[in-house]
SERO-4910 file (N, C-alpha, C, O; in steps of 0.05 Angstrom, whole numbers):
BEGIN
 pado doro    nc1    nc2    nc3   cac1   cac2   cac3    cc1    cc2    cc3    oc1    oc2    oc3
  Met    A     17    -24      0      0      0      0     18     25      0     38     26     14
  Glu    A      9     45    -16     24     70    -18     27     84      9     48     93     16
  Glu    A      5     85     24      5     98     49     24     85     69     38     98     84
  Leu    A     23     58     69     40     43     88     70     48     82     86     50    100
  Lys    A     77     49     56    105     55     48    113     83     58    135     86     68
  Arg    A     95    102     55    101    129     64    105    130     94    124    143    104
  Leu    A     88    116    109     91    115    138    117    102    146    130    110    165
  Glu    A    125     80    132    150     67    138    174     85    134    192     86    150
  Lys    A    174    100    112    196    119    106    197    140    128    218    146    138
  Phe    A    173    151    135    173    172    156    182    161    182    198    175    196
  Gln    A    174    137    189    182    125    215    212    120    215    224    124    236
  Thr    A    224    112    193    253    108    191    268    135    197    288    135    212
  Val    A    258    157    186    270    183    190    267    191    219    286    201    231
  Val    A    243    188    231    239    195    259    258    180    277    270    191    295
  Ser    A    261    154    272    279    137    288    308    147    285    323    148    305
  Ser    A    316    153    261    343    162    256    349    189    271    370    192    283
  Ile    A    330    207    270    333    233    283    335    228    313    351    241    327
  Thr    A    320    210    324    321    204    353    347    191    360    360    198    380
  Cys    A    356    170    344    381    156    350    405    174    349    424    170    365
  His    A    405    193    330    428    211    327    426    236    345    443    254    343
  Ser    A    405    236    361    401    259    380    402    286    366    414    305    376
  Leu    A    390    287    342    390    312    327    370    332    338    371    356    332
  Leu    A    351    322    355    330    339    366    334    341    396    335    320    410
  Ser    A    336    365    406    340    368    435    315    359    450    293    366    442
  Ser    A    319    345    472    297    335    488    283    358    502    261    354    513
  Ser    A    295    381    503    283    404    517    265    420    499    254    441    508
  Ser    A    261    411    474    243    426    456    215    428    468    206    409    480
  Ser    A    203    451    464    176    456    476    156    437    465    137    429    480
  Asp    A    158    428    440    139    410    428    155    390    411    158    394    387
  Ser    A    166    369    424    184    351    411    170    336    388    183    329    368
  Ala    A    145    330    391    130    315    370    128    331    345    134    322    323
  Ser    A    120    357    348    118    374    324    145    380    312    148    380    288
  Ser    A    165    383    329    192    388    319    203    364    304    215    367    283
  Ser    A    197    340    315    206    316    301    192    313    274    205    305    255
  Arg    A    167    319    273    152    317    248    163    336    228    166    330    204
  Phe    A    169    361    237    179    381    218    206    373    207    211    375    183
  Leu    A    224    365    225    251    357    216    250    332    198    265    330    179
  Ser    A    232    314    204    230    290    187    220    297    159    230    286    139
  Asn    A    201    315    157    192    324    131    214    338    116    217    335     92
  Leu    A    230    354    131    252    368    118    273    349    107    283    352     85
  Val    A    280    328    123    299    308    114    289    293     90    304    289     70
  Leu    A    264    285     90    252    271     67    253    289     42    257    279     20
  Phe    A    248    315     46    249    333     23    277    335     12    281    336    -12
  Leu    A    297    336     30    325    339     21    335    316      5    351    319    -13
  Val    A    325    292     12    336    268     -2    321    263    -28    329    245    -43
  Gln    A    300    278    -34    286    275    -59    303    285    -82    316    306    -79
  Pro    A    303    271   -105    319    281   -128    309    308   -138    285    314   -137
  Cys    A    328    325   -145    322    352   -155    342    360   -177    363    371   -171
  Gly    A    335    353   -202    353    360   -223    380    346   -220    382    322   -215
  Glu    A    401    362   -223    428    352   -221    441    357   -194    465    352   -190
  Leu    A    425    368   -175    436    374   -148    441    348   -132    424    331   -131
  Asp    A    465    345   -121    470    323   -103    466    333    -74    459    356    -70
  Leu    A    470    315    -55    464    322    -27    482    344    -17    473    362     -3
  Asp    A    508    344    -25    526    365    -16    518    392    -28    519    412    -14
  Ser    A    508    393    -52    499    418    -64    475    428    -50    472    452    -45
  Lys    A    456    410    -42    432    418    -28    440    430     -1    429    451      7
  Leu    A    458    416     13    466    426     40    480    453     37    477    470     55
  Gly    A    496    457     16    509    482     12    489    505      7    493    527     17
  Leu    A    469    499     -9    448    519    -13    434    526     12    428    550     18
  Leu    A    428    506     29    414    511     54    431    528     73    422    547     85
  Ser    A    457    521     74    475    537     92    477    566     83    480    584    100
  Glu    A    475    570     57    476    598     47    450    613     50    449    637     56
  Phe    A    428    598     46    402    612     45    388    614     72    376    635     77
  Leu    A    390    594     90    376    595    115    382    619    133    363    630    144
  Pro    A    407    628    135    413    651    152    399    677    141    395    696    156
  Lys    A    392    677    116    379    700    104    349    701    108    336    721    104
  Ile    A    338    678    117    309    676    121    302    688    149    314    681    169
  Ser    A    282    705    149    273    718    174    243    714    178    229    707    159
  Gly    A    234    719    202    205    717    207    189    735    190    169    726    178
  Pro    A    197    761    187    181    779    170    180    770    141    160    773    127
  Phe    A    203    758    131    203    748    104    182    726    100    167    726     80
  Leu    A    181    707    119    162    685    117    134    695    119    116    685    105
  Glu    A    129    714    137    103    726    140     94    740    114     71    738    106
  Glu    A    113    753    101    107    766     75     98    745     54     79    750     39
  Ile    A    113    723     53    106    702     34     79    691     40     62    686     22
  Ser    A     73    686     66     47    675     74     25    693     66      4    684     56
  Arg    A     28    719     71      7    739     64      3    740     34    -19    742     24
  Ser    A     25    738     19     23    739    -10      7    715    -20     -9    718    -39
  Leu    A     12    691     -9     -3    668    -18    -32    670    -11    -50    662    -26
  Glu    A    -38    682     13    -66    685     21    -80    705      2   -103    701     -5
  Leu    A    -66    726     -6    -78    746    -24    -83    733    -51   -103    739    -64
  Asp    A    -65    715    -60    -70    701    -86    -95    684    -85   -110    683   -104
  Asp    A    -99    671    -61   -123    655    -58   -148    672    -59   -168    665    -71
  Glu    A   -147    695    -45   -170    713    -44   -176    725    -71   -199    730    -78
  Ala    A   -155    729    -87   -159    741   -114   -174    723   -132   -187    732   -151
  Thr    A   -173    696   -127   -188    677   -144   -216    672   -134   -230    656   -146
  Thr    A   -224    685   -112   -250    681   -100   -271    697   -116   -266    721   -119
  Pro    A   -293    685   -125   -314    700   -140   -324    723   -123   -325    722    -98
  Leu    A   -333    744   -137   -343    768   -123   -367    762   -106   -370    773    -84
  Asn    A   -385    744   -116   -409    739   -100   -402    724    -75   -416    726    -55
  Thr    A   -381    707    -76   -372    693    -51   -361    713    -31   -367    711     -7
  Ile    A   -345    733    -40   -335    753    -23   -358    768    -10   -357    774     14
  Ser    A   -378    775    -25   -401    790    -14   -415    773      7   -423    784     28
  Glu    A   -418    747      2   -431    730     22   -415    730     48   -426    730     70
  Cys    A   -388    728     46   -371    727     70   -374    753     85   -373    753    110
  Gln    A   -376    776     71   -378    801     85   -405    804     99   -407    817    120
  Asn    A   -426    792     88   -452    794    100   -455    777    125   -472    783    142
  Ser    A   -439    756    127   -441    739    151   -413    729    158   -400    717    142
  Cys    A   -405    734    183   -379    725    193   -383    698    207   -363    687    217
  Val    A   -407    688    208   -412    663    222   -415    640    203   -402    619    206
  Lys    A   -431    644    182   -436    623    162   -413    620    143   -402    640    133
  Arg    A   -405    595    138   -384    590    119   -396    587     92   -421    586     89
  Ser    A   -380    585     71   -389    582     44   -408    558     42   -402    537     53
  Val    A   -430    562     28   -449    540     24   -435    516     12   -442    493     19
  Met    A   -417    521     -7   -404    498    -20   -386    483     -1   -378    460     -7
  Asp    A   -378    495     21   -360    481     40   -376    463     58   -365    444     69
  Asn    A   -402    468     62   -418    452     81   -446    448     70   -465    458     82
  Val    A   -448    434     48   -474    428     38   -487    407     56   -475    387     62
  Asp    A   -512    412     64   -526    393     81   -534    370     64   -550    373     45
  Pro    A   -524    346     69   -531    323     52   -560    315     55   -569    298     39
  Tyr    A   -574    326     74   -602    320     78   -620    344     73   -642    346     83
  Met    A   -610    362     56   -625    386     50   -652    378     37   -652    364     17
  Ser    A   -674    388     48   -700    381     38   -706    395     12   -699    419      8
  Gln    A   -719    381     -6   -728    392    -31   -758    399    -29   -769    399     -7
  Lys    A   -771    405    -51   -798    414    -51   -816    393    -37   -835    401    -22
  His    A   -812    368    -42   -829    347    -31   -815    333     -8   -820    309     -3
  Gln    A   -797    347      6   -783    336     29   -767    310     21   -763    293     38
  Glu    A   -758    309     -4   -743    286    -12   -714    288     -2   -701    309     -5
  Val    A   -704    267     10   -677    267     21   -658    259     -2   -660    237    -13
  Val    A   -640    277     -9   -622    272    -31   -593    274    -21   -587    288     -2
  Ala    A   -575    259    -34   -547    259    -27   -533    283    -40   -535    286    -65
  Met    A   -520    299    -25   -505    322    -35   -478    323    -21   -475    314      1
  Val    A   -458    335    -34   -432    338    -22   -423    366    -25   -430    381    -44
  Gly    A   -406    375     -6   -395    402     -7   -366    402    -16   -353    381    -17
  Leu    A   -356    425    -22   -329    428    -32   -308    419    -11   -288    407    -18
  Asp    A   -313    426     14   -294    418     35   -291    388     36   -269    378     39
  Ala    A   -314    373     34   -313    344     35   -298    333     11   -283    314     13
  Met    A   -302    346    -12   -288    337    -37   -258    341    -34   -242    324    -43
  Lys    A   -249    363    -21   -221    367    -17   -209    346      2   -187    336     -3
  Arg    A   -224    340     23   -214    321     43   -212    293     31   -195    277     38
  Ala    A   -231    287     12   -231    260      0   -209    256    -20   -203    233    -28
  Asn    A   -196    277    -29   -176    275    -50   -153    256    -44   -145    240    -60
  Ser    A   -143    258    -19   -120    241    -12   -127    212    -12   -111    195    -20
  Thr    A   -152    205     -3   -161    178     -4   -163    168    -32   -156    145    -39
  Leu    A   -175    185    -50   -178    177    -78   -151    172    -91   -148    154   -107
  Glu    A   -132    189    -85   -105    185    -96    -92    159    -87    -81    144   -103
  Asp    A    -95    154    -61    -83    129    -50    -98    105    -61    -86     85    -68
  Phe    A   -124    107    -64   -140     85    -75   -131     79   -104   -127     56   -111
  Ser    A   -128    100   -120   -121     95   -148    -93     83   -150    -88     66   -168
  Arg    A    -75     92   -133    -47     81   -134    -46     52   -124    -30     36   -134
  Ser    A    -63     45   -104    -60     19    -91    -80     -2   -101    -74    -26    -99
  Tyr    A   -102      7   -112   -123    -12   -120   -127    -15   -150   -136    -36   -159
  Phe    A   -119      5   -165   -124      3   -194   -110    -21   -207   -120    -33   -226
  Met    A    -87    -28   -196    -71    -50   -207    -87    -76   -206    -84    -94   -223
  Phe    A   -105    -79   -186   -121   -103   -183   -143   -104   -204   -156   -124   -208
  His    A   -148    -81   -217   -168    -80   -238   -155    -77   -266   -169    -70   -286
  Arg    A   -129    -81   -266   -114    -78   -291   -117    -51   -304   -120    -48   -328
  Leu    A   -118    -30   -287   -120     -3   -296    -93     11   -291    -80      7   -271
  Asp    A    -85     28   -310    -60     43   -308    -66     71   -298    -80     86   -311
  Ile    A    -54     77   -274    -59    104   -263    -47    126   -279    -55    149   -277
  Asn    A    -28    119   -297    -15    139   -314    -32    146   -339    -24    163   -355
  Glu    A    -54    132   -343    -71    137   -365    -96    153   -356   -112    142   -340
  Pro    A    -99    178   -364   -121    195   -354   -148    182   -357   -166    185   -340
  Gln    A   -153    168   -379   -179    156   -384   -186    135   -363   -209    131   -357
  Ser    A   -165    122   -351   -170    102   -330   -181    115   -305   -196    103   -290
  Ile    A   -173    140   -301   -181    154   -276   -208    169   -281   -227    165   -266
  Phe    A   -209    185   -302   -233    202   -306   -257    187   -314   -280    196   -311
  Arg    A   -254    163   -325   -278    147   -332   -295    140   -308   -319    139   -309
  Tyr    A   -281    135   -285   -295    126   -261   -295    147   -239   -306    143   -217
  Leu    A   -282    170   -244   -278    190   -223   -304    201   -212   -306    204   -188
  Pro    A   -324    208   -228   -349    220   -217   -361    204   -195   -368    214   -173
  Val    A   -365    178   -200   -378    161   -179   -360    157   -155   -369    159   -132
  Leu    A   -335    151   -160   -316    146   -138   -313    171   -121   -312    170    -96
  Ser    A   -310    195   -134   -305    219   -119   -330    227   -103   -328    235    -80
  Phe    A   -353    225   -115   -378    232   -101   -382    214    -77   -389    223    -55
  Thr    A   -378    188    -81   -382    169    -59   -363    175    -35   -372    176    -12
  Glu    A   -337    178    -41   -318    183    -20   -323    210     -7   -320    212     18
  Ser    A   -330    230    -22   -336    256    -10   -360    255      8   -360    268     30
  Tyr    A   -380    240      0   -404    238     17   -397    224     44   -405    233     65
  Ile    A   -381    203     42   -373    189     66   -356    207     84   -359    207    109
  Tyr    A   -338    222     73   -322    241     88   -340    262    102   -336    269    125
  Gln    A   -361    270     88   -380    289     99   -394    278    124   -398    291    144
  Met    A   -402    252    122   -415    239    144   -395    235    167   -403    238    191
  Asp    A   -370    230    161   -350    226    181   -346    253    196   -342    253    221
  Ala    A   -347    275    182   -344    301    195   -367    306    214   -363    317    236
  Leu    A   -391    299    206   -414    303    224   -412    285    249   -419    293    271
  Asn    A   -401    260    245   -397    243    268   -377    254    287   -380    252    312
  Glu    A   -356    267    276   -336    280    293   -349    303    310   -342    307    333
  Lys    A   -368    317    298   -381    339    312   -397    327    335   -398    338    357
  Ile    A   -410    304    330   -426    291    351   -408    281    374   -415    284    397
  Val    A   -385    270    366   -365    261    386   -355    285    403   -353    283    427
  Ser    A   -350    307    389   -340    331    403   -361    341    422   -355    350    445
  Glu    A   -386    340    414   -408    349    431   -409    332    456   -413    342    478
  Ser    A   -406    306    452   -407    288    475   -384    292    494   -387    291    519
  Ala    A   -360    299    483   -336    303    500   -338    328    516   -330    329    539
  Cys    A   -349    350    504   -349    376    518   -375    380    533   -378    399    548
  Gly    A   -394    362    530   -419    363    545   -437    386    537   -454    394    553
  Ser    A   -434    397    513   -451    418    504   -460    413    476   -446    399    461
  Gln    A   -483    423    468   -494    417    442   -481    435    420   -479    459    424
  Val    A   -472    422    399   -462    436    376   -484    449    361   -505    436    355
  Ile    A   -481    474    353   -501    488    338   -498    482    309   -482    495    295
  Tyr    A   -512    462    299   -507    453    272   -515    473    251   -503    475    230
  Ser    A   -535    489    257   -545    508    237   -523    528    229   -524    538    206
  Ser    A   -505    534    247   -484    553    241   -461    541    225   -443    555    216
  His    A   -462    514    222   -441    501    207   -452    487    182   -439    470    170
  Gly    A   -476    495    174   -488    482    150   -504    457    156   -515    445    137
  Trp    A   -506    449    181   -521    426    189   -546    435    204   -548    458    213
  Asn    A   -565    417    206   -589    423    222   -597    399    238   -585    378    236
  Ala    A   -619    402    254   -627    381    272   -636    356    255   -632    334    264
  Glu    A   -648    361    232   -656    338    215   -632    322    206   -634    297    204
  Ser    A   -609    335    201   -585    321    193   -577    301    214   -570    279    208
  Arg    A   -577    311    239   -568    293    261   -586    270    265   -577    247    269
  Val    A   -612    274    264   -632    252    268   -628    231    246   -626    207    253
  Leu    A   -626    240    221   -622    221    200   -595    207    201   -592    184    194
  Phe    A   -575    222    210   -548    210    212   -548    188    232   -536    167    228
  Glu    A   -562    192    255   -561    171    276   -580    148    270   -580    129    285
  Thr    A   -596    150    249   -613    128    241   -603    113    217   -600     89    217
  Asn    A   -599    127    195   -591    115    170   -575    134    153   -585    144    133
  Pro    A   -550    141    161   -535    162    149   -528    158    119   -525    177    105
  Leu    A   -525    133    111   -516    128     84   -539    121     65   -534    114     42
  Lys    A   -564    123     74   -587    117     57   -589    135     33   -593    125     11
  Pro    A   -585    162     36   -586    179     12   -566    171    -10   -572    171    -34
  Leu    A   -542    163     -1   -521    155    -20   -529    128    -32   -526    124    -56
  Gly    A   -540    110    -16   -549     84    -26   -572     87    -46   -572     73    -67
  Asp    A   -590    106    -41   -612    111    -60   -601    121    -87   -610    112   -108
  Leu    A   -581    138    -85   -570    149   -110   -556    127   -126   -560    125   -150
  Leu    A   -540    110   -112   -526     88   -126   -546     68   -137   -541     56   -158
  Glu    A   -568     64   -123   -589     45   -133   -601     56   -159   -606     40   -177
  Arg    A   -606     82   -161   -617     93   -185   -597     91   -208   -605     90   -232
  Glu    A   -571     89   -202   -550     86   -222   -544     56   -227   -525     50   -242
  Ala    A   -560     39   -215   -556     10   -217   -528      1   -208   -515    -17   -219
  Leu    A   -518     14   -186   -492      8   -175   -493     -3   -147   -473    -13   -137
  Leu    A   -516     -3   -135   -519    -12   -107   -522    -43   -107   -541    -53   -118
  Thr    A   -503    -57    -95   -504    -86    -92   -507    -93    -63   -504    -76    -45
  Asn    A   -512   -118    -58   -514   -127    -30   -488   -124    -15   -487   -117      8
  Arg    A   -466   -128    -30   -439   -125    -17   -434    -95     -9   -424    -90     12
  Val    A   -442    -77    -27   -438    -49    -21   -456    -41      3   -447    -27     21
  Gln    A   -480    -51      4   -498    -46     27   -486    -57     53   -488    -44     74
  Gln    A   -474    -80     51   -461    -92     75   -439    -73     85   -436    -70    109
  Glu    A   -423    -62     67   -402    -44     75   -414    -18     86   -402     -6    105
  Phe    A   -436     -9     76   -450     14     87   -457      8    117   -454     25    134
  Asn    A   -467    -16    121   -474    -24    148   -449    -25    166   -450    -17    190
  Ser    A   -426    -33    155   -401    -33    170   -393     -4    177   -383      1    199
  Gly    A   -398     14    158   -391     42    164   -408     54    186   -398     68    204
  Glu    A   -434     48    186   -451     57    207   -444     45    234   -445     58    255
  Glu    A   -436     19    234   -427      7    259   -401     19    269   -398     23    293
  Tyr    A   -383     26    250   -358     39    258   -363     66    271   -351     72    292
  Trp    A   -380     82    259   -386    109    271   -398    106    298   -392    121    317
  Ala    A   -416     86    302   -429     82    328   -408     73    348   -409     82    371
  Leu    A   -389     56    340   -368     47    358   -350     71    365   -341     73    388
  Glu    A   -344     88    346   -327    111    351   -339    129    372   -326    138    390
  Arg    A   -365    134    369   -379    151    389   -379    138    417   -374    151    437
  Lys    A   -384    112    417   -385     97    442   -358     97    457   -356    103    481
  Leu    A   -336     91    442   -310     89    454   -299    116    462   -287    118    483
  Cys    A   -303    136    445   -293    163    452   -308    174    476   -296    188    493
  His    A   -333    168    478   -349    177    501   -339    163    527   -336    176    548
  Ala    A   -332    137    524   -322    123    548   -295    134    556   -290    137    580
  Leu    A   -277    140    537   -251    150    544   -253    178    556   -239    185    575
  Ser    A   -271    195    545   -273    222    556   -284    222    584   -279    241    599
  Asn    A   -299    201    591   -309    199    618   -293    180    636   -301    173    658
  Lys    A   -269    172    625   -251    154    639   -264    128    648   -259    118    669
  Asn    A   -282    118    630   -294     92    635   -278     70    622   -263     75    604
  Lys    A   -282     46    631   -269     23    620   -279     18    591   -303     19    586
  Ile    A   -260     11    573   -268      4    546   -263    -25    541   -247    -38    554
  Cys    A   -278    -35    521   -275    -64    513   -256    -66    490   -260    -54    469
  Leu    A   -235    -82    494   -215    -85    473   -226    -98    447   -217    -93    425
  Glu    A   -247   -114    451   -260   -126    428   -273   -104    411   -273   -106    386
  Asp    A   -284    -84    424   -295    -61    409   -274    -46    394   -278    -37    371
  Val    A   -250    -43    406   -228    -29    393   -219    -44    368   -216    -32    347
  Met    A   -215    -71    371   -207    -87    348   -228    -86    326   -222    -85    302
  Arg    A   -253    -88    334   -275    -87    314   -275    -60    299   -279    -60    275
  Ala    A   -270    -39    314   -270    -12    301   -247    -10    281   -251      1    259
  Ile    A   -224    -21    288   -201    -20    269   -207    -35    244   -200    -27    222
  His    A   -220    -59    247   -227    -75    224   -247    -61    206   -247    -64    181
  Leu    A   -265    -46    218   -287    -33    203   -278     -6    190   -291      3    171
  Lys    A   -257      6    200   -250     33    194   -246     38    164   -253     60    154
  Ser    A   -235     20    149   -230     23    121   -253     15    103   -249      8     80
  Phe    A   -277     17    113   -301      8     98   -303     24     72   -313     14     52
  Asp    A   -294     50     72   -297     66     48   -280     56     25   -288     57      2
  Tyr    A   -256     45     32   -239     34     11   -253      9     -2   -252      5    -26
  Arg    A   -266     -7     15   -280    -30      5   -304    -22    -12   -310    -35    -32
  Val    A   -318     -1     -4   -340      9    -20   -330     18    -48   -342     11    -68
  Leu    A   -309     33    -48   -297     43    -74   -289     19    -91   -293     19   -115
  Asn    A   -277     -1    -79   -267    -24    -94   -291    -39   -106   -290    -48   -129
  Leu    A   -312    -43    -90   -335    -57   -100   -349    -42   -123   -358    -53   -142
  Leu    A   -350    -16   -119   -362      1   -140   -346     -1   -166   -357     -1   -188
  Leu    A   -319     -2   -164   -302     -4   -188   -308    -30   -202   -308    -31   -227
  Tyr    A   -311    -52   -187   -319    -77   -200   -345    -74   -216   -348    -83   -238
  Lys    A   -365    -61   -203   -391    -58   -215   -389    -40   -239   -402    -46   -260
  Leu    A   -375    -18   -237   -372      1   -259   -359    -13   -283   -365     -6   -306
  Arg    A   -341    -31   -278   -326    -45   -300   -341    -70   -310   -332    -83   -329
  Gly    A   -364    -76   -297   -379    -99   -306   -366   -125   -300   -370   -144   -316
  Glu    A   -350   -128   -279   -336   -152   -273   -344   -163   -246   -353   -149   -229
  Glu    A   -341   -190   -243   -347   -203   -218   -326   -195   -197   -303   -191   -204
  Val    A   -334   -195   -172   -315   -188   -151   -295   -211   -148   -303   -234   -146
  Asn    A   -269   -204   -146   -248   -224   -142   -245   -227   -112   -233   -210    -98
  Glu    A   -255   -249   -101   -255   -253    -72   -227   -256    -61   -222   -247    -38
  Leu    A   -208   -267    -77   -181   -269    -67   -168   -242    -63   -155   -237    -43
  His    A   -174   -224    -82   -164   -197    -80   -176   -183    -56   -163   -169    -41
  Met    A   -202   -187    -52   -216   -174    -30   -205   -183     -3   -201   -167     15
  Asp    A   -200   -209     -1   -189   -220     24   -161   -208     30   -155   -200     52
  Phe    A   -145   -207      9   -118   -196     12   -119   -167     20   -104   -158     38
  Leu    A   -136   -151      6   -137   -122     11   -149   -117     39   -142    -97     51
  Ser    A   -166   -134     48   -178   -131     75   -155   -132     96   -155   -117    115
  Ile    A   -137   -152     93   -114   -154    111    -96   -130    109    -86   -119    129
  Ser    A    -91   -122     84    -74    -99     79    -85    -74     92    -71    -58    104
  Glu    A   -112    -70     89   -125    -46    101   -122    -46    131   -117    -25    143
  Phe    A   -125    -69    143   -121    -71    172    -93    -64    181    -90    -49    200
  Leu    A    -73    -74    166    -45    -68    173    -39    -38    170    -25    -26    186
  Val    A    -51    -26    149    -46      3    145    -58     19    168    -46     38    177
  Glu    A    -83     11    176    -95     26    198    -78     23    224    -74     43    238
  Val    A    -69     -1    230    -52     -5    254    -26     11    251    -17     24    270
  Ala    A    -14     10    227     11     25    223      7     55    227     24     69    238
  Asp    A    -15     65    217    -22     93    219    -24    101    248    -14    122    256
  Asp    A    -39     85    264    -42     91    292    -16     89    307    -11    106    325
  Leu    A      0     69    301     26     66    315     44     89    307     60     98    324
  Phe    A     42     98    282     58    121    274     51    146    290     69    160    300
  Asp    A     25    151    292     16    174    308     26    171    337     34    191    350
  Tyr    A     24    147    348     33    143    375     63    149    378     71    161    397
  Glu    A     79    139    358    108    143    359    115    172    359    131    181    375
  Val    A    103    187    341    110    215    337    103    231    362    117    249    370
  Arg    A     80    225    374     69    242    395     78    234    423     79    250    441
  Tyr    A     85    208    426     90    199    453    116    184    458    129    188    479
  Thr    A    125    167    440    147    149    447    174    163    447    194    149    452
  Leu    A    175    188    441    201    202    444    208    204    473    231    209    480
  Lys    A    188    201    490    193    203    519    190    177    534    205    172    553
  Glu    A    172    159    525    168    134    540    159    112    521    149    118    499
  Leu    A    162     87    529    153     65    513    124     59    518    115     62    541
  Pro    A    109     50    497     81     45    501     76     17    512     94      0    511
  Asn    A     52     13    523     43    -14    528     18    -19    511      7      0    501
  Val    A     10    -44    509    -12    -50    491    -38    -36    498    -51    -25    480
  Ile    A    -45    -35    524    -70    -22    532    -69      8    524    -89     18    514
  Thr    A    -46     21    529    -44     49    523    -47     54    493    -60     74    485
  Ile    A    -36     37    477    -38     40    448    -67     38    439    -77     54    423
  Phe    A    -82     18    451   -110     16    444   -126     40    452   -143     49    437
  Gln    A   -120     51    476   -134     75    485   -128     98    467   -146    113    459
  Leu    A   -102    102    460    -95    125    443   -106    122    415   -112    141    401
  Asp    A   -108     97    406   -120     92    380   -148    105    378   -155    116    357
  Met    A   -163    103    399   -190    114    398   -189    144    398   -208    157    388
  Val    A   -169    156    410   -167    185    409   -163    195    381   -174    216    374
  Phe    A   -148    179    364   -143    189    338   -161    178    317   -157    183    293
  Leu    A   -181    162    325   -200    152    305   -215    175    292   -232    170    275
***
């Protein structure tokens, strides 16, 4: 898996930085510092034209002393102005009229009622942006099992509308679940209307959050029993996430079987995308591939959680199994 390889490389750099004592233990935020330095090292070792490592280090030695805080702030402001310059005038006007409401495209209510109160699946721009990394990883790691070449644009764009919409919708539901978890942790109700959500969204989310997406896929003749089963797995995962995070926030005992079940369920969106790709291509599901990818997905989730644990905590102390399971729920 592409993501697992990336995590392995990052972990190798983190360990090297720690072993060579390149980072002072007195740093105010050793985890963030370690992450920053690891990214810098990974950037330096990437090929760049005809520059070798000595040339890169020479450039850094010459350039870094000339960089100042005001210079970086100037660059940051310049980039922000460039982003604002591409914003449509009507969007700017909307932002000026309300400092509370965000852009409608950033938080489209997936349960927005129509004339006849029909529940339809909709996605916002923010969810589409968040889904991009998953879609990229999916295409790099799964397309090979469908004999598709990621370097051929037609292989991607032929199936992109369905895959992108599906993943964006799931990301949108995951964001709402995080709001519910946050509400439970802080003991106060989140005002959904100010974030593009409403009370109807929450009620439908807690009953059948993926039904609008399922209805849409059914109309496109893409909804299969296997896809519906994975939808059920997703709803079970979100319910477990709320249950376990609530228990941890209240310092209650958690069930390790629930933790393991949640980790197994977490990659349900990858399985949904994979099943949809089989359906879109008119081919039968390859069960051997599905079994292999299910194990791979589990290992990636564990590696991701262990990576987060390493960066944030093990610079100071070694973990034990119970602590890892507890921290895993924090980062779900």
